[in-house]
Backbone as ProteinMPNN parsed JSONL, in Angstrom:
{"seq_chain_A": "MQDWVYIEALNVESLIGVYEFEREAKQTLLLDLNLAFDCTKAGETDDLQYALDYDALSQRVRAWSQEQTFELLERYAQQLCELIHVEFGINLIQLRINKPAAVGGCAAVGLRIERRFAAHD", "coords_chain_A": {"N_chain_A": [[113.386, 109.945, 88.49], [112.774, 110.343, 91.926], [111.328, 112.327, 94.34], [111.267, 112.846, 97.87], [109.475, 113.765, 100.733], [110.001, 113.853, 104.142], [108.893, 112.981, 107.421], [109.914, 112.545, 110.612], [109.636, 110.509, 113.46], [107.19, 111.574, 114.444], [105.223, 112.533, 117.031], [102.288, 111.276, 118.216], [99.028, 110.92, 119.721], [96.768, 108.331, 120.461], [93.838, 106.333, 120.842], [94.302, 103.102, 121.008], [94.476, 99.625, 120.571], [94.04, 96.172, 121.571], [93.638, 95.081, 124.061], [91.959, 95.413, 127.209], [93.099, 97.288, 129.058], [94.442, 98.899, 127.282], [92.43, 100.257, 126.097], [91.63, 102.163, 127.795], [93.111, 104.504, 128.03], [94.714, 106.981, 126.019], [97.466, 106.225, 123.867], [100.913, 106.812, 123.136], [102.151, 107.122, 119.904], [104.795, 106.835, 117.576], [105.526, 108.186, 114.544], [106.999, 107.624, 111.405], [107.107, 109.101, 108.382], [107.371, 108.779, 104.934], [106.983, 110.517, 102.092], [106.13, 110.535, 98.824], [106.768, 113.103, 96.678], [106.748, 115.542, 94.23], [109.18, 117.807, 94.131], [110.134, 119.659, 92.373], [108.975, 122.072, 91.178], [108.653, 123.701, 93.444], [111.314, 123.933, 94.169], [112.313, 125.317, 91.981], [110.925, 127.738, 92.065], [110.849, 128.738, 94.667], [108.53, 128.986, 96.119], [106.006, 128.582, 98.416], [103.467, 127.594, 97.782], [103.855, 125.542, 96.002], [105.042, 123.565, 97.377], [105.035, 120.73, 99.634], [103.189, 121.147, 102.428], [104.451, 120.383, 105.215], [104.105, 120.985, 107.878], [101.356, 121.58, 108.144], [100.374, 119.074, 107.351], [101.415, 117.457, 109.405], [100.084, 118.535, 111.645], [97.443, 117.895, 110.964], [97.549, 115.086, 110.964], [98.119, 114.629, 113.669], [95.772, 115.7, 114.891], [93.776, 114.07, 113.721], [94.595, 111.545, 114.667], [94.132, 111.81, 117.413], [91.38, 111.661, 117.473], [90.733, 109.049, 116.856], [89.81, 105.581, 117.335], [91.031, 102.55, 117.34], [91.55, 99.023, 117.189], [93.672, 97.627, 116.034], [97.011, 98.266, 114.907], [97.451, 97.955, 112.221], [95.029, 98.632, 110.994], [94.807, 101.313, 111.776], [97.073, 102.316, 110.425], [96.421, 101.844, 107.704], [94.111, 103.449, 107.404], [95.201, 105.948, 108.002], [97.028, 106.336, 105.887], [95.22, 106.45, 103.755], [93.842, 108.817, 104.437], [95.924, 110.744, 104.184], [96.472, 110.488, 101.477], [93.978, 111.285, 100.301], [93.515, 113.891, 101.399], [95.903, 115.307, 101.004], [96.885, 114.601, 98.58], [98.909, 112.732, 98.136], [100.4, 110.071, 96.547], [102.092, 107.926, 96.972], [103.1, 106.412, 99.82], [105.157, 105.766, 102.517], [105.088, 104.324, 105.608], [106.037, 104.126, 108.939], [105.328, 102.845, 112.058], [105.85, 103.193, 115.447], [105.106, 101.748, 118.444], [105.644, 102.461, 121.46], [104.876, 101.546, 124.09], [103.914, 98.994, 123.804], [105.164, 96.433, 124.176], [106.933, 95.32, 126.887], [110.387, 95.673, 127.825], [111.69, 95.915, 125.378], [113.065, 97.846, 122.684], [111.486, 98.828, 120.603], [108.367, 98.264, 118.98], [106.177, 97.656, 116.254], [105.008, 98.569, 113.018], [105.667, 98.573, 109.49], [104.519, 99.969, 106.522], [103.753, 100.284, 103.038], [101.966, 102.231, 100.83], [100.431, 102.605, 97.718], [98.642, 104.711, 95.701], [96.243, 105.341, 93.121], [96.734, 108.052, 90.918], [95.047, 111.179, 91.19], [92.947, 112.729, 88.8]], "CA_chain_A": [[113.798, 110.555, 89.743], [111.687, 110.413, 92.902], [111.567, 113.179, 95.503], [110.587, 112.418, 99.086], [109.395, 114.62, 101.913], [109.871, 112.937, 105.261], [108.621, 113.44, 108.783], [110.485, 111.48, 111.419], [109.28, 110.411, 114.877], [106.07, 112.45, 114.781], [104.586, 112.061, 118.249], [100.832, 111.416, 118.198], [98.304, 110.187, 120.751], [95.584, 107.685, 119.917], [93.274, 105.211, 121.598], [94.578, 101.984, 120.117], [94.885, 98.388, 121.219], [93.015, 95.147, 121.699], [93.45, 94.723, 125.46], [91.116, 96.341, 127.969], [93.891, 98.388, 129.601], [94.806, 99.788, 126.172], [91.223, 100.983, 125.7], [91.316, 103.109, 128.869], [93.845, 105.771, 127.884], [95.438, 107.135, 124.756], [98.867, 105.832, 123.863], [101.804, 107.534, 122.237], [102.701, 106.458, 118.728], [105.808, 107.611, 116.865], [105.346, 107.925, 113.123], [107.946, 108.052, 110.375], [106.405, 109.187, 107.103], [108.088, 109.113, 103.704], [105.913, 110.926, 101.197], [106.603, 110.836, 97.479], [106.246, 114.418, 96.297], [107.612, 116.212, 93.254], [109.638, 119.084, 94.692], [110.772, 120.43, 91.308], [108.444, 123.427, 91.03], [108.999, 124.45, 94.665], [112.743, 124.229, 94.085], [112.548, 126.314, 90.932], [110.249, 129.019, 92.321], [110.963, 129.144, 96.075], [107.164, 129.395, 96.446], [105.391, 127.596, 99.295], [102.273, 126.972, 97.198], [104.252, 124.367, 95.234], [105.693, 122.629, 98.295], [104.169, 120.003, 100.538], [103.187, 121.82, 103.73], [104.604, 119.3, 106.188], [103.556, 121.412, 109.162], [99.913, 121.357, 108.06], [100.162, 117.637, 107.33], [101.688, 116.958, 110.76], [98.986, 118.95, 112.518], [96.256, 117.12, 110.595], [97.761, 113.717, 111.435], [97.947, 114.652, 115.131], [94.352, 115.904, 115.215], [93.064, 112.863, 113.306], [94.974, 110.466, 115.582], [93.441, 112.054, 118.683], [89.958, 111.333, 117.314], [90.555, 107.665, 116.428], [89.814, 104.418, 118.225], [91.251, 101.322, 116.582], [92.17, 97.926, 117.918], [94.913, 97.187, 115.388], [97.886, 99.228, 114.222], [97.28, 97.765, 110.785], [93.86, 99.429, 110.58], [95.222, 102.709, 111.948], [98.012, 102.641, 109.348], [95.688, 101.887, 106.441], [93.245, 104.623, 107.402], [96.047, 107.145, 107.952], [97.519, 106.485, 104.514], [94.093, 106.905, 102.932], [93.624, 110.228, 104.77], [97.005, 111.539, 103.584], [96.245, 110.474, 100.035], [92.797, 112.072, 99.95], [93.591, 115.296, 101.798], [97.144, 115.968, 100.585], [97.21, 114.192, 97.219], [100.127, 111.923, 98.092], [100.052, 108.794, 95.942], [102.991, 106.881, 97.463], [103.366, 106.699, 101.227], [105.809, 104.758, 103.346], [104.763, 104.66, 106.986], [106.56, 103.274, 110.016], [104.705, 103.191, 113.332], [106.453, 102.64, 116.645], [104.199, 101.783, 119.594], [106.627, 102.222, 122.518], [104.382, 100.867, 125.296], [103.249, 97.74, 123.442], [105.838, 95.266, 124.734], [107.992, 95.696, 127.81], [111.698, 95.07, 127.663], [112.26, 96.034, 124.037], [113.198, 99.246, 122.267], [110.416, 99.27, 119.715], [107.547, 97.354, 118.191], [105.296, 98.414, 115.378], [104.936, 98.03, 111.678], [105.995, 99.417, 108.336], [103.721, 99.671, 105.34], [103.848, 101.181, 101.889], [100.716, 102.253, 100.079], [100.46, 103.339, 96.45], [97.283, 105.024, 95.253], [96.143, 105.89, 91.768], [96.761, 109.526, 90.88], [93.79, 111.863, 90.888], [93.011, 113.549, 87.587]], "C_chain_A": [[112.578, 110.649, 90.658], [112.121, 111.302, 94.064], [110.75, 112.648, 96.675], [110.595, 113.549, 100.102], [109.221, 113.653, 103.076], [109.596, 113.677, 106.557], [109.035, 112.282, 109.672], [110.073, 111.615, 112.879], [108.212, 111.434, 115.289], [105.312, 111.818, 115.947], [103.1, 112.338, 118.179], [100.238, 110.579, 119.328], [97.052, 109.595, 120.123], [95.119, 106.584, 120.861], [93.364, 103.991, 120.694], [95.028, 100.769, 120.911], [93.721, 97.435, 121.378], [92.717, 94.792, 123.154], [92.681, 95.809, 126.194], [91.912, 97.535, 128.497], [94.324, 99.369, 128.513], [93.631, 100.659, 125.741], [90.862, 102.072, 126.712], [91.994, 104.457, 128.721], [94.57, 105.793, 126.546], [96.901, 106.758, 124.941], [99.646, 106.696, 122.881], [102.236, 106.611, 121.111], [103.736, 107.389, 118.118], [105.755, 107.206, 115.401], [106.52, 108.44, 112.314], [107.196, 107.975, 109.056], [107.387, 109.543, 106.005], [107.019, 109.319, 102.649], [106.494, 111.284, 99.842], [105.937, 112.126, 97.017], [107.226, 115.086, 95.354], [107.943, 117.619, 93.757], [110.202, 120.029, 93.63], [110.282, 121.87, 91.261], [108.742, 124.291, 92.261], [110.469, 124.851, 94.642], [113.065, 125.3, 93.062], [112.018, 127.697, 91.307], [110.457, 129.578, 93.721], [109.607, 129.627, 96.605], [106.477, 128.261, 97.21], [104.18, 126.907, 98.663], [102.593, 125.713, 96.399], [104.947, 123.305, 96.095], [104.64, 121.848, 99.079], [104.292, 120.672, 101.904], [103.243, 120.756, 104.826], [104.14, 119.692, 107.575], [102.04, 121.175, 109.185], [99.595, 119.86, 108.074], [100.37, 117.052, 108.721], [100.565, 117.314, 111.722], [97.726, 118.146, 112.226], [96.365, 115.684, 111.092], [97.583, 113.653, 112.948], [96.478, 114.773, 115.515], [93.542, 114.649, 114.886], [93.34, 111.724, 114.292], [94.267, 110.586, 116.924], [91.992, 111.579, 118.64], [89.703, 109.837, 117.126], [90.501, 106.676, 117.579], [89.884, 103.171, 117.346], [91.806, 100.253, 117.513], [93.549, 97.616, 117.349], [95.691, 98.337, 114.763], [97.705, 99.137, 112.713], [96.11, 98.6, 110.25], [94.168, 100.915, 110.685], [96.094, 103.132, 110.764], [97.297, 102.777, 108.011], [94.85, 103.158, 106.343], [94.053, 105.917, 107.32], [96.579, 107.368, 106.54], [96.415, 106.98, 103.586], [93.795, 108.384, 103.184], [94.665, 111.121, 104.087], [96.841, 111.597, 102.07], [95.106, 111.421, 99.649], [93.0, 113.561, 100.233], [94.83, 116.031, 101.284], [97.618, 115.521, 99.206], [98.485, 113.382, 97.082], [99.752, 110.519, 97.614], [100.933, 107.627, 96.388], [103.435, 107.27, 98.868], [104.065, 105.504, 101.848], [105.625, 105.212, 104.791], [105.362, 103.631, 107.922], [105.918, 103.769, 111.304], [105.425, 102.453, 114.446], [105.449, 102.834, 117.78], [105.029, 101.442, 120.831], [106.131, 101.398, 123.707], [103.813, 99.482, 125.02], [103.852, 96.512, 124.113], [106.966, 95.747, 125.641], [109.307, 95.016, 127.478], [112.244, 95.074, 126.252], [112.226, 97.501, 123.616], [112.019, 99.708, 121.428], [109.662, 98.082, 119.148], [106.641, 98.212, 117.324], [105.205, 97.751, 114.028], [105.366, 99.074, 110.658], [105.103, 98.984, 107.192], [104.057, 100.677, 104.243], [102.534, 101.073, 101.146], [100.885, 103.143, 98.856], [99.013, 103.486, 95.986], [97.324, 105.541, 93.825], [96.094, 107.411, 91.85], [95.385, 110.061, 90.567], [93.964, 112.687, 89.617], [92.423, 114.912, 87.84]], "O_chain_A": [[111.483, 110.994, 90.213], [113.152, 111.06, 94.693], [109.676, 112.074, 96.491], [111.615, 114.21, 100.299], [108.397, 112.741, 103.012], [110.005, 114.821, 106.756], [108.557, 111.16, 109.501], [110.15, 112.697, 113.46], [108.316, 112.072, 116.337], [104.822, 110.693, 115.842], [102.683, 113.493, 118.092], [100.871, 109.648, 119.825], [96.357, 110.258, 119.353], [95.917, 105.986, 121.583], [92.604, 103.857, 119.735], [95.859, 100.876, 121.812], [92.559, 97.838, 121.326], [91.649, 94.256, 123.449], [92.75, 96.984, 125.835], [91.455, 98.674, 128.396], [94.549, 100.546, 128.796], [93.824, 101.686, 125.09], [89.903, 102.816, 126.511], [91.496, 105.456, 129.238], [94.98, 104.758, 126.02], [97.488, 106.943, 126.007], [99.092, 107.234, 121.923], [102.634, 105.468, 121.339], [103.565, 108.607, 118.145], [105.918, 106.034, 115.061], [106.981, 109.563, 112.518], [106.712, 106.913, 108.664], [108.148, 110.501, 106.132], [106.244, 108.411, 102.347], [107.267, 112.235, 99.727], [104.711, 112.23, 96.97], [108.415, 115.181, 95.659], [107.083, 118.498, 93.795], [110.702, 121.101, 93.971], [111.092, 122.796, 91.3], [109.049, 125.476, 92.129], [110.83, 125.958, 95.041], [113.984, 126.097, 93.254], [112.594, 128.712, 90.914], [110.262, 130.773, 93.94], [109.536, 130.544, 97.423], [106.378, 127.135, 96.722], [103.898, 125.752, 98.979], [101.704, 124.901, 96.144], [105.383, 122.273, 95.587], [103.486, 122.268, 99.17], [105.385, 120.749, 102.466], [102.209, 120.288, 105.302], [103.81, 118.82, 108.379], [101.512, 120.626, 110.152], [98.65, 119.432, 108.737], [99.571, 116.228, 109.167], [100.144, 116.482, 112.524], [97.016, 117.756, 113.153], [95.387, 115.123, 111.587], [96.96, 112.721, 113.457], [95.995, 114.031, 116.369], [92.712, 114.218, 115.687], [92.417, 111.022, 114.703], [93.85, 109.584, 117.505], [91.444, 111.146, 119.653], [88.557, 109.4, 117.228], [91.068, 106.903, 118.648], [88.908, 102.796, 116.697], [92.459, 100.564, 118.509], [94.491, 97.37, 118.102], [95.119, 99.253, 114.172], [97.798, 100.145, 112.012], [96.204, 99.198, 109.178], [93.83, 101.688, 109.789], [95.873, 104.188, 110.172], [97.545, 103.726, 107.267], [94.875, 103.854, 105.328], [93.646, 106.867, 106.652], [96.574, 108.5, 106.057], [96.653, 107.832, 102.73], [93.522, 109.125, 102.24], [94.317, 112.136, 103.484], [97.05, 112.645, 101.457], [95.267, 112.262, 98.764], [92.685, 114.399, 99.388], [94.805, 117.254, 101.143], [98.638, 116.004, 98.714], [99.082, 113.353, 96.006], [98.893, 109.863, 98.202], [100.564, 106.468, 96.203], [104.059, 108.311, 99.077], [103.61, 104.367, 101.717], [105.963, 106.34, 105.148], [105.215, 102.425, 107.725], [105.955, 104.961, 111.609], [105.59, 101.234, 114.393], [105.0, 103.95, 118.04], [105.115, 100.276, 121.217], [106.901, 100.623, 124.275], [103.275, 98.854, 125.932], [103.116, 95.639, 124.574], [107.846, 96.491, 125.209], [109.332, 93.92, 126.918], [113.167, 94.319, 125.947], [111.442, 98.291, 124.142], [111.597, 100.86, 121.532], [110.241, 97.031, 118.873], [106.38, 99.371, 117.644], [105.311, 96.531, 113.906], [105.417, 100.273, 110.933], [104.946, 97.794, 106.922], [104.574, 101.764, 104.5], [102.048, 99.978, 100.866], [101.4, 104.258, 98.934], [98.269, 102.51, 95.894], [98.324, 106.108, 93.383], [95.479, 107.975, 92.755], [94.642, 109.476, 89.778], [95.023, 113.275, 89.395], [92.387, 115.747, 86.936]]}, "name": "protein", "num_of_chains": 1, "seq": "MQDWVYIEALNVESLIGVYEFEREAKQTLLLDLNLAFDCTKAGETDDLQYALDYDALSQRVRAWSQEQTFELLERYAQQLCELIHVEFGINLIQLRINKPAAVGGCAAVGLRIERRFAAHD"}
């Protein structure tokens, strides 16, 4: 059995892009995160210490995104997954990034990745 905590359409701002005009102002990214997390103990105890604090995670992702400057979404995505793994102990992450302003005349462009990390002992 696999439990998932998800965050959908998290609005973040980041300086990202390869073109000069993209390097002049931060852009909005919309993130969908699926985070493998064992919710059993939280469900049994009703105790926040055993739950994934998705508010804290969301705030950290927003703050981190504000600080970043990447050319490629692929690099942003990789680094974000590594941050979530290291700081929140999540070993399996599915991430979808929508970059609304990237291409005119379409609803969405972006990427989806899945990263699996070795568990910390």
